[in-house]
C-alpha positions as CSV (number, residue, x, y, z in Angstrom):
1,M,0.0,0.0,0.0
2,T,1.3,3.5,-0.8
3,T,2.1,6.1,1.8
4,L,-1.0,8.2,1.1
5,A,-3.3,5.1,0.8
6,S,-2.0,3.8,4.1
7,F,-2.7,7.1,5.7
8,I,-6.3,7.2,4.4
9,A,-6.7,3.6,5.8
10,A,-5.5,4.8,9.2
11,I,-8.0,7.7,9.1
12,A,-10.7,5.2,8.5
13,T,-9.8,3.5,11.8
14,S,-9.7,6.8,13.7
15,Q,-5.9,6.9,13.8
16,V,-5.8,10.5,12.6
17,A,-2.4,11.2,14.1
18,S,-0.9,7.9,13.3
19,L,2.9,8.1,12.9
20,A,3.4,9.6,9.5
21,P,6.8,9.8,7.8
22,A,8.2,13.3,7.7
23,R,7.9,13.3,3.9
24,L,5.0,12.2,1.8
25,V,6.4,9.9,-0.9
26,R,4.7,10.7,-4.1
27,A,3.5,7.6,-5.8
28,T,3.7,7.0,-9.6
29,G,2.0,4.7,-12.0
30,E,0.1,1.9,-10.4
31,E,0.7,3.3,-6.9
32,R,-0.9,6.6,-7.9
33,A,-3.9,4.6,-9.0
34,L,-4.1,2.9,-5.5
35,D,-4.1,6.4,-3.9
36,R,-7.0,7.4,-6.1
37,L,-8.9,4.3,-5.2
38,A,-8.4,5.0,-1.5
39,I,-9.6,8.5,-2.0
40,A,-12.7,7.4,-3.9
41,A,-13.5,4.8,-1.2
42,A,-13.2,7.5,1.5
43,E,-15.6,9.8,-0.5
44,S,-18.1,6.9,-1.0
45,A,-18.1,6.2,2.8
46,A,-18.6,9.9,3.6
47,R,-21.4,10.0,1.0
48,R,-23.2,7.0,2.5
49,D,-23.2,8.8,5.9
50,A,-24.2,12.2,4.6
51,P,-27.6,13.7,5.5
52,G,-29.1,13.8,2.0
53,T,-27.3,13.8,-1.3
54,P,-24.0,15.7,-1.4
55,P,-22.7,17.5,-4.5
56,A,-20.5,15.6,-6.9
57,A,-16.8,15.2,-5.9
58,D,-13.8,16.7,-7.7
59,A,-11.0,14.2,-7.8
60,A,-8.2,16.7,-8.1
61,L,-9.4,18.8,-5.1
62,M,-9.9,15.7,-3.0
63,E,-6.3,14.6,-3.8
64,W,-5.0,18.0,-2.8
65,A,-7.0,18.0,0.5
66,W,-5.8,14.6,1.5
67,G,-2.2,15.7,0.8
68,V,-2.6,18.7,3.0
69,L,-4.2,16.6,5.8
70,Y,-1.3,14.2,5.5
71,H,1.2,17.0,5.9
72,G,-0.7,18.3,8.8
73,A,-0.5,14.9,10.5
74,A,3.2,14.7,9.8
75,L,3.7,18.1,11.3
76,V,1.9,17.1,14.4
77,V,4.2,14.1,14.8
78,H,7.5,15.8,13.7
79,R,7.3,18.9,15.9
80,A,10.9,20.0,15.0
81,L,9.6,21.2,11.6
82,G,9.3,25.0,11.9
83,P,7.0,27.8,10.7
84,D,8.6,27.9,7.2
85,E,8.0,24.2,6.7
86,I,4.4,24.6,8.0
87,R,3.7,27.3,5.5
88,A,5.3,25.3,2.7
89,R,3.3,22.2,3.4
90,L,-0.1,23.6,4.3
91,G,-0.1,26.8,2.1
92,A,-0.4,25.3,-1.4
93,A,-3.3,26.7,-3.3
94,P,-6.1,24.2,-4.1
95,P,-7.1,23.3,-7.6
96,S,-9.7,25.6,-9.1
97,V,-13.3,24.2,-9.0
98,A,-16.1,26.3,-10.5
99,D,-18.8,25.0,-8.3
100,A,-18.2,26.1,-4.7
101,A,-20.5,23.4,-3.2
102,V,-18.5,20.7,-5.1
103,A,-15.3,22.3,-3.7
104,A,-16.6,22.4,-0.1
105,W,-17.7,18.7,-0.2
106,S,-14.6,17.5,-2.0
107,A,-12.3,19.2,0.6
108,D,-14.4,18.1,3.5
109,V,-13.9,14.4,2.8
110,A,-10.4,14.9,4.2
111,F,-10.7,18.2,6.1
112,R,-13.4,16.9,8.5
113,H,-10.4,15.5,10.3
114,L,-8.7,18.9,10.7
115,G,-10.3,19.5,14.1
116,D,-8.6,16.3,15.5
117,L,-5.2,17.6,14.4
118,H,-5.9,21.1,15.7
119,R,-6.7,19.8,19.2
120,I,-3.4,17.9,19.3
121,A,-1.4,20.9,18.1
122,A,-3.3,23.4,20.3
123,A,-2.5,21.3,23.4
124,V,1.1,22.5,23.0
125,S,0.0,26.2,23.1
126,A,-3.0,28.2,21.9
127,G,-0.5,30.2,19.8
128,D,1.3,27.2,18.4
129,P,2.1,28.0,14.7
130,L,0.8,24.7,13.5
131,A,-2.5,25.1,15.5
132,L,-2.9,28.6,13.9
133,A,-2.2,27.3,10.4
134,L,-4.8,24.5,10.9
135,A,-7.3,27.0,12.2
136,D,-6.7,29.1,9.1
137,L,-7.6,26.1,7.0
138,G,-10.8,25.8,8.9
139,V,-11.7,29.4,8.2
140,S,-11.0,28.9,4.5
141,W,-13.2,25.8,4.5
142,P,-16.0,26.6,7.0
143,L,-17.9,23.3,6.5
144,S,-14.8,21.6,8.0
145,G,-14.0,24.2,10.6
146,V,-16.8,23.8,13.1
147,G,-15.4,23.6,16.6
148,F,-12.0,25.0,16.1
149,A,-11.9,27.8,13.5
150,T,-13.0,31.4,13.9
151,V,-16.8,31.6,13.5
152,P,-17.7,33.1,10.1
153,P,-19.8,36.3,10.2
154,P,-23.4,36.2,8.9
155,G,-23.4,36.2,5.1
156,D,-19.8,35.0,4.8
157,A,-19.1,34.3,1.2
158,R,-17.2,31.1,1.9
159,L,-20.0,29.7,4.0
160,A,-22.8,30.8,1.7
161,P,-22.5,27.9,-0.9
162,V,-22.6,25.4,2.0
163,L,-25.8,26.9,3.4
164,A,-27.3,27.1,-0.1
165,H,-27.0,23.3,-0.6
166,P,-29.5,21.2,1.3
167,A,-27.2,18.3,2.2
168,L,-24.2,20.5,3.1
169,R,-26.4,22.9,5.1
170,R,-27.7,19.9,7.1
171,L,-24.2,18.5,7.6
172,Y,-22.9,21.9,8.8
173,V,-25.9,22.4,11.1
174,D,-25.5,18.9,12.6
175,R,-21.9,19.7,13.4
176,V,-22.8,23.0,14.9
177,L,-25.5,21.4,17.1
178,A,-23.0,18.8,18.2
179,Q,-20.7,21.5,19.6
180,P,-22.7,24.7,19.9
181,E,-21.0,28.0,19.6
182,R,-23.4,31.0,20.1
183,G,-21.7,33.0,17.3
184,R,-22.6,30.5,14.6
185,F,-26.3,31.0,15.3
186,A,-25.9,34.7,14.6
187,D,-26.4,33.8,10.9
188,P,-30.2,33.6,10.5
189,V,-29.9,30.9,7.9
190,V,-28.0,28.7,10.4
191,A,-30.4,29.6,13.3
192,V,-33.5,28.7,11.3
193,A,-32.0,25.4,10.0
194,A,-30.8,24.5,13.5
195,R,-34.3,25.1,15.0
196,A,-35.8,23.0,12.2
197,A,-33.3,20.2,12.8
198,L,-34.0,20.2,16.6
199,G,-37.8,20.0,16.0
200,G,-39.5,18.6,19.1
201,H,-36.2,17.1,20.4
202,G,-34.6,20.2,21.7
203,A,-34.7,19.0,25.2
204,M,-32.1,16.4,24.2
205,L,-29.7,19.2,23.3
206,P,-29.8,21.8,26.1
207,R,-26.5,23.3,25.1
208,A,-27.7,23.9,21.6
209,L,-30.9,25.5,22.9
210,A,-29.0,27.7,25.2
211,A,-26.7,28.8,22.3
212,L,-29.8,29.4,20.1
213,A,-31.5,31.6,22.7
214,P,-30.8,35.3,22.3
215,P,-28.4,36.7,24.8
216,P,-30.1,38.2,27.9
217,S,-30.9,41.9,27.7
218,P,-28.9,44.1,30.0
219,P,-30.8,45.4,33.1
220,P,-32.3,48.8,32.7
221,A,-30.1,51.7,33.9
222,A,-31.0,52.9,37.3
223,V,-33.0,56.1,37.4
224,T,-31.3,58.8,39.5
225,A,-33.3,61.6,41.1
């Protein structure tokens, strides 16, 4: 099994920070085909578990995202690699994809594991360069950034395609409800979708209900004579 295919197999068994070689050995020929088969299998598994029908997947973007995730795992393991190496490995531009929903889904097949890497990196220090770089990826790919990346403001252009697609919107809202952050419900589209998802079962998710509730109004100012 190739280096990348082995890594994807480890992810499937929840070993997101399994020991990864410091360098990703790029496969060629038949080995590259094995990588693509592993990536396609990961996408198929994610699609089966998705709430609804996700967009089509872009093979080139998925391969890019898995490569970035692999490098993130290697950087978690090999902590001697400094900020320049972090930027070089995690800063490569993704392939261009015309449909933003397709791009969001394709990246998320791998990037849904970014939060696990971020928690390991942030345990060193909140200002750890790797933790910051992983959080930046979560901002760029908000479907994948729930729970560790900066909350996008209402109407954020990067989140809009996710909220406009029924399956991606439900996937995003499910993640938000699983780890509620009040700021995410400031977006009215997210708040409405979250309330619809809770339905009559809100009592089972008190933290989500508390986050959905508007903040308490400040007490009136005392009237002085």
